[in-house]
N, C-alpha and C positions, 0 to 999 in steps of 0.2 A: 123688388127684382120683377111683382107680379106686372106693375104698373106701364106705361108707356110713356117714353121719353117723348119729348117733342111730340106727341099724339100718333107716334110714329115707330118710334125704334124702341123693342123690348129688349134687357139685359139678360143675357146669355149666361155670361160669368165673368169676373175680376181677372183682367190680364196680369196687372201691376200697378203700383202704385208711387208717385215721387213727392219729389218738393212740390213740383207747383201743380197737382191734381194726381187726377187715376184716370186708366185705362180699362174701359172694357170692350171683349166681344159681345155682339149686341145682332138681334137679326129685325131685316127692314119688313115690316106686315105690311106694306102698304107696297111691295111687290110682288108680283105673283109667286118667284121661286124662292119668298121669302129670306131673299141674300142674307150670307151675315156678313158682319160689319164693321170697324175696328170704332170704337166711339171714344175718343181724347178729351177729359172734363178738367177746365182748366182754371183755376181762381189766382187774380192779380193777388198779390204781396201784401197792396191797401183797398181796401173795401170805403172808398170815400166818394161822391158824385163825381165829384173834379177828376177823379185817377180814372174812376169805370166810364166817362166818357173820353178821355185818350186812349185809353185802352182798346175801346171798341172800335174806333175809327182805325188803329194802327193792326188788331185784330181783322177786320175788314181788309185791310192791303192783301196783309202777311197768309191771309186764306185764297187773295186771287193768286196771288203766286202761287201758291202751293197747288194750285186748281193748274194754275195754266203750264206747268213743269208735270206735273201729274200726268195731264191727257198726253203729255207730247214724249214721254218715254215710261216703257213699259216697266222699266225696272226701278219705280216712283210710285209707291201707291197713289190711285185716283182719290180725288177728295170728292165725295159725295154732295157734302150739305156743312156747313158752319151753322149757329146760331148763340145768342144768348137765352138762356132762362135764370132768373131769380138771382140774380152778382153772378152770374158764372157763366164759361164759356164753351163752348161744345165745337170739335170738327168730330164729323162722320167719313171716315176712311175705307178703301179697299181693304177688306181681309186676305193677306196672304199667308195663305198656308206653308208652312214648311217651319222648317230650323231655323233659330239665330246659329253663328259661330260659334257662342259659347254651349250650346248644345250639344253642337254636331264634336265639338273637343272634347267633351265632358263624356260623350257615350265612344268615341273609339279612339280617344287619345290624340295628338298631334297630329298636324299631317307632314304631306311632305313637301322638299321646297319645289318639285312639279308642280303640285297641286296647288300652291300659295302662292305662285309666281300665275297661274294659269287666272287663278281669283283676283290679285293683285291686276292684272292687265285688265279684269272686267269691269271692277271697281273706277280701276281711273278711267276708263271709259264713261262712268257713269258720272265721275266728278270735273269731268272736262265737258259735260254736256254741264251741271249747276254749275259752276264756276261761267262758263259761259252766257248764263242768264245773270252773271253780276249774283250770283248767293255763295254762301258760304255754311255750309252743315251746320261747322261748328260742335259737333257729338258726336265725331267716329270712333267706333269702337266696337267690337266682336258684338255686343247686346245691339246693335241699330243696324247689320247687317244678314238677311234671311238668306237661307237658300228654298229657293221656293218648289215644291214639291212637284209642282205640274210640269218642269225642266230646265231643274237644276241650274238654274240662272241668279245672280248676288242680285238682291233688292236692297235700295238703302231707304233708310225707315228713321223717322221722329228728327225731322229737321230745328234746329235749337233755338231758329230765331221768333217763332209761337211763343216759347219759357220767355225770349227775353223781352216781349212784349207785355206776358206777364208779371215781368219782374220792374215794369213802370215806376219808377213814386214820383213825386213833383220836389223843385226846391224852395224856399220862401216865396221867392219873385213868383211862382204857379207856371217857370217852365220843366215839362218832364226829362226826367235824368233815370239812372238806375243805378244801383251800387251792388247786384249779387253778377257773379260771372256766369257765364252761360257754358256746362261744357261737363267731359266727368276728370274727378283729380287720378292721374297716372298717365291718361291718353291726352290731357291739355300741354297744351307747348306756353312756353314761358310768357310770348305774343299776348296769348289766350289766358294764361292767367292775369294778364296785367288790362284784361278789358282792351286788346286791340287786337282782334280777331284777322287773319287776313287767309288767304289763300291758301298758303304754305300753311297753314295752321291745319285744314284737314291733311294734307300731305303727310304732315309731321304725324297724325294721330293713327293714319293708314296705316304706316310704317311699324308702330307700336302693334298696329292688329296682326300685322302678319309678323312681328319678333314670338308674339303670343299663338298664331297659330304654330309657327315651328317649334315651341317647346310648352305651350302648356302651362305658363306663366304667366300671371298679369305683371306688370312693369312696377306696382309695389315688389312682388317677388325677388325681382332681380334684384332692384335698389337696396332691400334688405340682405342678399347672398351678396354685395359687394363690398355693404357696408362690413361684414361679418369674414368677410375676404373668403370664401366659398367658392370652387373652382380649378383649374386647373390651370390656371397662370393666366388665360384670360380672360376676355373681361368683354362687357359691351357697355356702352359709357350711355349713360337716361341721362339727358340734362334739359 
């Protein structure tokens, strides 16, 4: 925790950990403000020279995309830097201070219909921008939407394309491939689970996010209730 990453970033604390790596809050000691930033530490699922070379090339391409879309839209974190060090890949992004939708629901309970409709309208505008750049987020869920403290605007984080790069494998012929589906179970559409994400994939996941905001229940909770026949005769079909 005391040493500098890339001779510049001092880790403050861990934020999260997942299948593809870890996320940290850090400070940039080379900036006069020592501004806080988010560092995503990513590790390929395979660690050999051939895969590393392919991953590095793809990682650079996806980082360039993140830089472009973050620069042109204030509701997507800006990319400050990216680098590779000792077989691991790092993204340095803007730290958005605020609360995720999960944190908000945990604190205050489900949102009202008008609050959810307002959020949907705001998030759909972000998705329209993202899809307009031919990008599919791939992991829309309450954890990946932060309400920024400064202006109460929703911000979209944690795009799935970089994770997909980390899932790169190679065939016997040496061609790049992948066998890991990117996304979150419960919020994932059928085509995404089959490895065929489309723009509608993000809309499906956003719809399930809206149901969570209205009810405080995750998709798996609804499916369990349906199997148990819980309710007043009405139901919500989650397929």
